[in-house]
C-alpha positions in Angstrom: 113.3 118.9 95.9 114.3 115.6 95.4 117.6 117.2 93.9 118.1 118.6 97.4 117.5 115.5 99.4 120.1 114.1 97.2 123.2 116.6 98.1 121.9 116.2 101.9 122.2 112.3 101.6 125.5 112.4 99.5 127.2 115.4 101.9 129.3 113.3 103.8 129.0 110.0 101.6 129.8 110.8 98.2 130.2 114.7 97.5 131.4 114.4 94.2 128.5 112.0 92.7 126.6 114.6 94.3 128.1 117.5 92.0 127.6 115.3 89.0 123.9 115.1 89.9 123.6 118.8 90.0 125.9 119.4 86.7 123.3 116.5 85.0 120.5 119.0 86.2 121.8 122.1 85.2 122.8 120.6 81.6 119.2 119.9 81.3 117.9 123.0 82.9 121.2 126.2 83.0 119.0 128.9 84.0 118.2 126.7 87.1 120.3 129.4 89.5 119.3 126.6 92.3 121.6 123.7 90.6 124.2 126.2 89.5 125.0 127.3 93.1 125.0 123.9 94.3 127.6 122.7 92.2 129.9 125.8 92.8 129.5 125.6 96.4 130.2 122.2 96.2 133.2 122.0 93.9 134.5 124.8 96.3 134.3 122.5 99.5 136.4 120.1 97.4 138.8 122.4 96.6 138.2 121.8 92.8 139.0 125.1 90.6 138.6 124.7 87.3 135.3 122.6 87.8 133.8 125.3 89.6 134.8 127.8 86.9 133.6 125.6 84.1 130.6 125.2 85.6 129.8 128.4 85.2 131.0 129.1 82.1 129.0 126.6 80.3 125.7 128.3 81.4 126.5 131.6 80.2 125.0 131.5 76.8 121.5 130.6 77.8 121.4 133.5 79.9 119.9 136.8 78.8 121.0 140.2 81.0 117.0 140.6 81.5 117.0 137.7 83.5 117.1 137.7 87.4 120.3 137.1 88.9 122.1 137.0 85.6 124.5 139.7 87.0 125.6 137.1 90.0 126.7 134.7 87.0 129.8 137.1 86.7 130.7 137.2 90.6 130.5 133.0 90.4 132.4 133.0 87.1 134.9 135.3 88.2 135.8 133.1 91.5 136.5 130.2 89.4 139.0 131.9 87.8 141.2 133.2 90.1 141.3 130.2 91.8 142.7 128.7 88.9 145.3 131.7 88.4 143.4 133.7 85.7 143.9 137.0 87.7 143.8 139.3 85.3 140.0 137.4 83.6 138.7 137.3 87.1 139.2 140.9 87.9 137.4 141.6 84.4 134.7 139.4 85.4 134.3 140.8 89.0 134.2 144.5 87.6 131.5 143.7 85.4 129.6 142.1 88.0 129.9 144.8 90.1 128.8 147.2 87.4 125.8 145.1 87.1 125.2 144.7 90.7 127.2 147.1 93.2 125.8 144.9 95.9 127.0 141.6 94.6 129.2 140.2 98.0 130.7 137.8 95.7 132.3 139.7 92.9 133.8 142.0 95.8 134.9 138.9 97.7 136.8 137.9 93.9 138.4 141.3 93.6 139.8 140.6 97.6 141.4 137.4 96.0 142.4 139.4 93.3 144.3 142.2 95.1 145.2 139.4 98.0 147.2 137.4 95.5 148.4 140.0 93.4 150.1 141.2 96.4 148.1 144.7 95.7 147.8 145.4 99.6 147.2 149.1 99.6 144.4 148.5 97.0 142.9 146.0 98.5 142.5 148.1 101.7 141.3 151.0 99.9 138.4 148.8 97.8 137.2 147.0 100.8 136.8 150.7 102.9 135.1 152.6 99.8 132.6 149.4 99.3 132.1 148.7 102.9 128.4 149.8 102.8 127.4 147.6 99.7 128.6 144.5 100.8 128.8 144.6 104.7 124.4 143.7 104.8 125.2 140.6 103.2 125.1 137.9 106.1 126.9 135.0 104.2 129.7 137.1 103.3 130.2 140.3 104.9 132.2 138.0 107.9 134.6 136.7 105.2 135.3 140.1 103.2 136.2 141.5 106.6 138.5 138.7 107.0 140.2 139.4 103.5 140.3 142.9 104.9 142.0 142.0 108.1 144.5 139.8 106.0 145.9 142.8 104.0 146.9 144.6 107.4 148.3 141.5 108.6 150.5 141.0 105.3 151.8 144.5 105.7 152.5 143.8 110.0 149.5 145.7 110.6 148.5 143.9 113.3 146.5 146.4 115.8 143.9 147.4 112.5 143.8 143.7 112.2 142.6 142.9 115.6 140.2 145.9 115.4 138.6 144.2 112.1 138.4 141.3 114.5 136.8 142.6 117.4 134.6 144.9 115.6 133.2 142.6 112.9 135.0 138.8 112.7 134.7 137.9 116.3 131.2 139.2 116.6 130.0 138.3 113.6 131.1 134.5 114.4 129.5 134.7 118.1 126.4 136.2 116.7 125.5 133.9 114.1 127.3 130.9 115.0 128.1 129.9 111.4 130.8 128.0 110.7 131.9 130.6 107.0 132.2 132.8 110.0 133.7 130.5 112.9 136.4 129.7 110.6 137.5 133.1 108.9 137.5 134.0 113.1 139.8 131.1 113.9 142.3 131.8 111.0 142.6 135.6 112.0 143.3 134.9 115.3 146.0 131.8 114.4 147.8 133.3 111.4 148.3 136.6 114.2 149.9 134.2 116.5 152.0 132.9 114.1 153.3 136.5 113.7 153.9 136.3 117.5 151.2 138.8 118.4 149.4 138.3 121.9 145.6 138.2 121.0 145.0 138.2 125.1 141.8 135.9 125.7 140.1 136.2 122.6 140.8 132.2 122.2 139.0 131.3 125.4 136.2 133.1 124.1 136.1 131.8 120.8 136.6 128.6 121.6 133.2 128.5 123.5 131.8 129.6 120.0 133.6 126.7 118.5 133.3 123.8 121.0 129.3 122.9 119.8 131.1 122.0 116.6 133.8 119.6 117.9 132.0 116.4 116.9 130.6 117.6 113.6 132.7 116.4 111.2 131.4 117.8 108.1 134.2 119.0 106.2 137.9 118.6 107.2 138.5 122.0 106.8 136.3 123.0 109.6 137.7 120.2 111.8 141.4 121.9 111.6 139.7 125.7 112.8 138.3 124.2 115.1 141.0 122.7 116.3 142.8 125.8 116.2 140.4 127.5 118.4 141.0 124.4 120.8 144.7 124.6 120.8 144.7 128.7 120.9 142.4 128.5 124.4 144.8 125.9 125.9 142.2 123.2 125.6 144.8 120.7 125.1 142.6 117.5 126.3 139.7 118.8 123.9 141.8 119.2 121.3 143.2 115.7 121.8 139.7 114.4 121.6 138.7 116.0 118.2 141.7 114.5 116.7 140.9 111.0 118.6 137.2 111.3 117.5 138.3 112.1 113.6 140.4 108.9 113.6 137.8 106.8 114.8 135.3 108.7 112.2 137.8 107.5 109.4 137.4 104.3 110.8 133.7 103.9 111.0 132.5 106.1 107.9 133.0 105.9 104.5 132.5 108.6 102.1 134.1 112.0 100.7 135.2 113.4 104.0 136.4 110.5 105.4 138.7 109.7 102.7 140.0 113.4 102.7 140.3 112.9 106.2 142.3 109.7 106.3 144.4 110.8 103.2 146.0 114.1 104.6 143.1 115.8 107.6 144.6 113.3 110.5 148.4 114.5 109.3 147.5 117.8 109.5 145.5 118.0 112.9 148.5 115.6 114.4 151.3 118.5 112.8 149.1 120.7 114.6 149.5 119.1 118.1 153.1 118.8 117.4 153.6 122.2 116.6 151.7 123.3 119.9 153.7 120.7 121.9 156.8 122.2 120.6 157.9 119.5 118.8 158.5 121.8 115.4 160.0 119.0 113.4 157.5 116.4 113.7 154.9 119.0 112.5 157.5 119.7 109.3 157.4 115.7 108.9 153.9 115.2 109.3 152.5 118.0 106.9 155.1 118.4 103.9 154.4 115.0 102.7 150.3 116.1 101.9 151.4 119.9 101.8 150.4 119.7 97.8 147.0 117.3 98.7 145.7 120.2 101.1 143.7 121.5 98.4 141.3 118.7 98.7 140.3 119.9 102.1 138.5 122.6 100.1 138.3 126.4 100.5 140.6 129.0 98.7 144.0 129.7 98.1 144.2 132.4 100.5 142.1 130.6 103.1 144.5 127.3 102.7 147.5 130.0 102.4 147.5 129.7 106.4 148.6 126.3 106.2 151.6 127.0 103.6 152.6 129.9 106.6 152.1 127.5 108.9 155.1 125.2 107.6 157.4 127.8 106.7 156.9 128.4 110.7 157.9 125.1 111.5 160.1 124.6 109.4 161.9 127.1 110.7 161.5 126.9 114.4 163.0 123.2 113.6 165.6 121.9 115.2 166.9 120.2 111.9 169.0 121.6 109.3 167.2 120.2 106.8 164.4 121.7 107.4 165.9 125.1 107.5 166.6 124.6 103.6 163.0 123.8 103.2 162.0 127.0 104.7 164.4 128.8 102.7 162.9 126.8 99.3 159.8 127.4 100.5 159.8 131.2 101.1 161.4 131.2 98.1 158.4 129.7 96.2 156.6 132.4 97.6 158.5 134.9 96.8 158.3 134.2 92.8 154.8 134.1 93.2 154.1 137.2 95.1 157.2 139.5 94.9 154.8 142.2 96.9 154.6 140.3 99.9 156.0 142.1 103.3 155.1 138.9 105.0 157.6 136.9 103.1 160.2 139.4 103.8 159.5 139.3 107.1 160.0 135.7 107.2 163.1 135.6 104.6 164.6 137.8 107.1 163.6 135.6 110.3 165.2 132.9 108.5 168.5 134.1 107.9 168.3 135.9 111.6 168.2 132.5 113.1 169.9 130.1 110.5 172.2 132.4 108.5 172.3 132.2 104.9 
């Protein structure tokens, strides 16, 4: 139990050192799945893709296919590969994991990322729908895999299909479980739909009630940002400002990994969302642009953090400043270069041109 207590005590103070301790344990005991998984997850919460990938690669030689949980190594390794842009290798590892255990929701999750990052939306929708019975009972990842499914539809502009997934799965699951993993997915979906101009009705009000108990958690900046989205979506302006002020107080009163991340990037991101909600799009751009390459430090996956890329693009398009319009064009060109088959990018390019010309 000693390593577990160490991790819990270090979670807010020094998550990097906690990873070092898990690494030391698994180097001595490379088949200790608890140490492997804890290191993997904590790297994920810090946005450290390369260590997440390498941490699994280093233990493979100690494992034999006959050992319990062997197949799950492929799911974890594949996710580290996809987060460091080795998409072909990630797909190969994920398919191997599913070959060994078709119910490995983490390998399914990697496949969802591979198909998302490759612009293979139709293939992604087909994959999720045909494998659903294999992963939809996995409490920790089912909601998130449904989130991926909905994101394919949002990319294609199929908003009704995305809302159906929200109503039948993500919204229901987040309310039923109360798990922050599920809650952030629900917030992310509704905010993405709002940026696309979709009226989500009273869904924000319901989701806000699920989020409200976590407004003072400040466990992860990533979570704080999504809870803030629920406040803004539900028009709970005072709650939104209170959350941001509480985060500022957290920075001034605490030391450790998350307070450092909040100080360097989290507060600015939260203030950008407040500014956007108030219609001050130029301020939102000016707050977020200087830290956009530091957003990775809040954790989550590339696909999850893409919400913040989209947010900056929308803010830049709507800004009253001409230099922000040029920024929007540059950001869209960058996005197009990374994923050519991206209907959402094409829609945003057309929107920017219609509003501001060539």
